[in-house]
N, C-alpha and C positions, 0 to 999 in steps of 0.2 A: 504493500500500500504506500510505501514511502517513495518509491522510485517510479519514474515514468519511462517505459522502455522505448526503444527504437527512435532515439533522437536523430541518429545519423540519417535515417530515411527521409527526414523532413528538413535537413539542413539546420538544425537547431541544437545548440549545446546546452545541456542542463546546468543550472546554477547549483553547485554542490557545496557542502560544508568544507571549510579550509582544512579541518582536521579529520573529517570523515568523508572521503570522496565517493562513498557508496550511498550517501544520503543527500537527496535533493533538499535544498534549503532556500528560503526566500527572505530570511532576516539578515540584516547587515550589522556588523559591529559599528557602533556610533562613532568610533575613533579612527579606524583604518578602513572601514567600508568593505571588509571582506565578509563573505557569506558564512554564517555560523548556524548550526542546527540547535535544537532546543537543549541538548545536553551540554553544549559548549557556551551557552549564553550565561552571562552574569549580569544581573540588574545593577545599573550604575546611573544614579540620577533619574532622568526621564527616559532613558533608553537602556540598551544592553551593550556589552563589550565582549570581545573574544578573550580567551585565557591569556594570550600574549600581551594584549593591551592592559588587561587587569593587572598582570604581573608588573608591567612598567609603572602603572599608576600607584601601585601599593609597594613599590620598592623591592620587588623580588618575590612577594607572596603570590602564589598562583591560585589560591582559593579564598573565597569570601565566607564570612560567617553565614551559616544557614545555606551554603551553596548546594548541599545535597538536595534539599527541597527545591531550591531554585532550579536545579538542573534536572530533577527527576519527577517532580510533581507537576501535573497538568490540570488545567481548568476542567478538562474532560473528567478526570477522577472526582473532582469536586461536584460536578453535575450528577455523576452516577451516585455518589454518596448521598446527595440531597434526595434523589429519587428513591433510593433504598430506605432512607430514614423516614421519608414521608409515607412510603408504603407500609412500613412497620407501624407508624402511628395510625394508619387506616385500620390495621388489624387490631390494635390495642384499644383505641378509643371507640366506644360503642355507638350504635345508631347511625353508622356511616357518616359521622359528623365531618371528618376530614374530606371525604369524597364529596359530600354535598356542598361543603364550603368552597372547594377548589375547582369543581367541574365547570366546563364551559356551558353557559346557558344564555341564549339570546335575550329572552325577556329580562333576566336578572342583570345582564350587562346594560340593557336599555334603561333599567331603573337606577343605574349609577354604580353598579358593582364592576367597574372596569378592570379591576385586578384579575378577574377571571380570564381575561385575554392572555394572561401569562401563566397563572397558577394551574390552568388545565394541563399544561405541559409537564407538571410534576406530580400529578396523581394518576393512578391507573385503575384498571378494572378491579373492583372490590373482591370478586370471587375467582379471578383467574390470574394467579401470580405469574404465569408464563407471559402474559401481556407485558408486564414490567421487565421480565428477564430478557425477552427477545429485543425489546427496545434498548436495553442497556448493552446488550451484545453488539448491536449495530452502532450504537453511540460510541462504544469503545473502539470498534474497528475503524470507523471513519474519523472519529473525533481526535484521537491521538495523532494520526497522520496529518490531518488538516491543521491541527494546532501547531505542529512543528513547522509546517510550511508557512502559515499565516502569522504566527505569533499569538501569544495568549489572548490579548485583549481584542484583537481583530477577529479571532475565532469566536470569542464570547459574543461579540457584537453580531456576527453572522448568525450564530445559533439562536440568540434571543430575538433577533429580527424575524427569523423563520418561525419561531414559536408564536410571536405576536401576529405574524401574517397568517398563520394557520388559524388562530383564534378569530381574526377579522373575517377570514373566508367562511368559517362556520357561522359567524354572526350574519353575514350577508346571504349565504346560499343555503344554510340549514338552520334557520333562526330558531325553530322550535325543537331542534334535536340536540341533545346534550353531547358533549365530547370530552374525553380525557385521554391522556397519554403523551409521551415524549415523541411520538412518531412524526408530528409536525416539524419539530426541530431536527429530527434525524433526516427527514426528507429535504429539509433545507441544506443539510450537509451534502446530500446527493447533488442538489443543484449547484452548490459551491464547487464540488469536485468536477462536475461536468463543465462548468465555466472555465476552470483551470485547464482541463484537458483541451478545450477548444482553443483558448488563447495561447496555449503552448503548442498548438498545431498537432496534437496527438489524435489525428482523425480516426484511425482504426480503433484505438482504445476507446475514444468517445462514442463511436457507433456501437461498439459492443456494450459499453456501459449503459447507454440509453436504451438499448434493446433489453438488457436484463431488468432495468427499472420498469420499462414498459410492460414486460411480461408479468412482473410482480403486481403492477397496478391493475392489469386485466384480471389476474387471479383474485385480487381483492374485490372486484365487482361481484364475484359470486360468493363472497364471504359476508355473512351477516354482521351487523354492528360495527362496520368499518366506516370511519369518517372520511369519505372521499374528498369532501370539500377541504378538510384540514390537511390532508396529504398534498393535494394540489397547491393549496395556498402556501404551505410550508416550502414546497419545492421551488415555486416561483419566487417567493420572498428570499430564500437563501441565495438563489442565483442573482437577484437584483442587489442584495446586500453586498455580495462579492464584488460586483461592478462598482458599487457606491464607495467602497473603501479605497479604491485605486488612487484617487487624487490625494489621499493622505499618506501615501507611501513615498518614501524618499527615493528619488530617481538615482540611477547609477552615476558615479563620478566620472571624471575625465578619462579614466583608464579605458573606457570603451569608446572614446571619441573618435578613434580611427576606424570604427565600423561604419557601414553605410547607415544613414538615418532611417529609423523605423517609423511607420505610420500607425496612428490610432492607438488602441489600448495595448497592442502587442509590445510596445517599447517598455511598458512597466514590467513585463515578465522576463526581460533579459537580465535583470538584476534582482533587487529585493522586492518581494511581494508583501 
């Protein structure tokens, strides 16, 4: 999930971590502008720095306090933990109180309970734990990889935008039908992944990916109690949010000035994403 194959076939070189050439990375050191993966990033001020620059800044020390968590903990794990804890509360607190409080409901949102546009993404089917388990599996698979490519906070923005978009889609297209589950946010990650494949010109992989997603959505049409509006809304919102964060990404420095100018959004994907 971390690497995009067949770059040579499309005349595109992957941006890889300076210390781990087998890992595609879109985050840059704020000091030397080299690409660094999530494991090599150290928070410093408003950005991140690579291990070499951190060593220079700290006079020879190569590790920061708390660097283990900084390097190995992901927002994805936090999201999974929140979902698991909330599901545990659903089972402990009687009368489906947590479920009823957090579920998506068009009439209740209309009456002013706007928080449900977000909270529905953190509660799951009361009587089917596999609903939560499968959503967490897909969140882990796509979340960790995308978080390493995007950076923690951009990834969180895309995920939450997808969750909100799923809630709005249910509000507009399935007003009287309740909805719960993280699948709206997960479908948003699908959309983000598809956008990256397209802008990196990974056409074959993108076609295969959208085919698999399409097959899954068609299968869902024959599955009861599936929120199709939430899935589609999350997918579209995740893709749009990925486009939206591009202007806030630092462009490559002059080290690439010798290359031919690139047009459109593609220029953002030659360096840091």
